[in-house]
N, C-alpha and C positions, 0 to 999 in steps of 0.2 A: 372569661370572661366577654357578654354576644353586647352589646347596643343596650339591645331590649334587659340584661341583664343590670347592665350602667341603669337606663333608664329608672326600672326597677330601685334599685338601691337609694338613686339621689331622690322618692319619691317615698322612698322609707325613710331614710333619715332625715330628709326637710318636711317628712307632712304633711308632703303638699299632692296635687289627683295625676296618677297616670299621665295626664295627659298636656298639665303644666310641665311637671318633668322632663315629658318628654317633646315639653318648645324648648326647654333652658338646655338640655342636653344638642339636640339641632345646632341648636344659634351658635353655640362654640363649637362645633364644628362647622359649620359654614362661615367663618368670621377665621378659622385658623387655612379652610382653605384659600377664600377670601386673599387674605394677607398673604399667603406663599407665590399665590398667582400674581396678586403684589410684588414680591421680589425684597415683603418686608420681612424684619425677621422678628417671632416671638418668643420672650422668657418669660417665664413662670416661675418665678422666685421658689426656693427649695423643688420646683420638678425635674425644669429643663427649660431648652428653646428649641423651638424647630426655626430649620430655615433649607431654604433650596441648597442642590449644587449643583455644580454644572459635567457634564458628559460628555465628551467629546465625541464628535461619531466616530463609526470605528466597523470594518467591518469580518460581519462574523457569518456563523455554518448555518444551513437548516439540518438539522441533528435526525433529519429521516433519509434528506437525499446526498446530504454534503456540501451543497451547493455552496454560493460563496456566497449570502446577501449583505446590503450593504444597512448602517444600525445605524438612520439618524442621530445630530444633537439632542440632550434633551434635558432637559430638568427635570432629578428627583428628589424627593421632600428627606428630611432627615433631622431626627432627633437628636439632641446629645441631654438623657440623665445628667441633674447639677449632682453637684456630690452631695447633697441631705439625702435628695433618694436610691443614690447609691449603700451610704450608711444603709439607711430604713431598710431593704434591703437585704440588706445584709448583716442585718442586727438583730435580738429575739425583738417577741413586742414588746417584754417588759421592758426596757428602753424607750422606745417609741406608742407609746397608750394611744396615740390617737388611729395610729394604725394597726383595724381589728385581725384578728388570725382567722380564714376559713375557718367556713363550720365544719365539725368534727365530719368523718365520713366524705368533704367534697373533694374531687379527683383532681389533682396534682393538673397546670396545666401544659399543654403537649406543643414544644416550639421547642 
């Protein structure tokens, strides 16, 4: 699912205009990014939590030349799914009626 697909889904389910749905989706994403930049943790009950993890600096290699490259320390975003989300993903739709199955003929996500 792409961001455009998510906007369309919000628009359809909430019966909002596409523009209003786009504002909602963008606002949520911007809020998550702003909180992570500030070092805050975001918890969404029943879904999961977002936080940052600190990576140490290290020496890497350029794959083309094999030269040593200094990789600086950095923060990376990390998502931890809730038990409820894990259970919903691994169970049938009948057990969780809020989660709808993909329409017939919809390709499986790659990755």
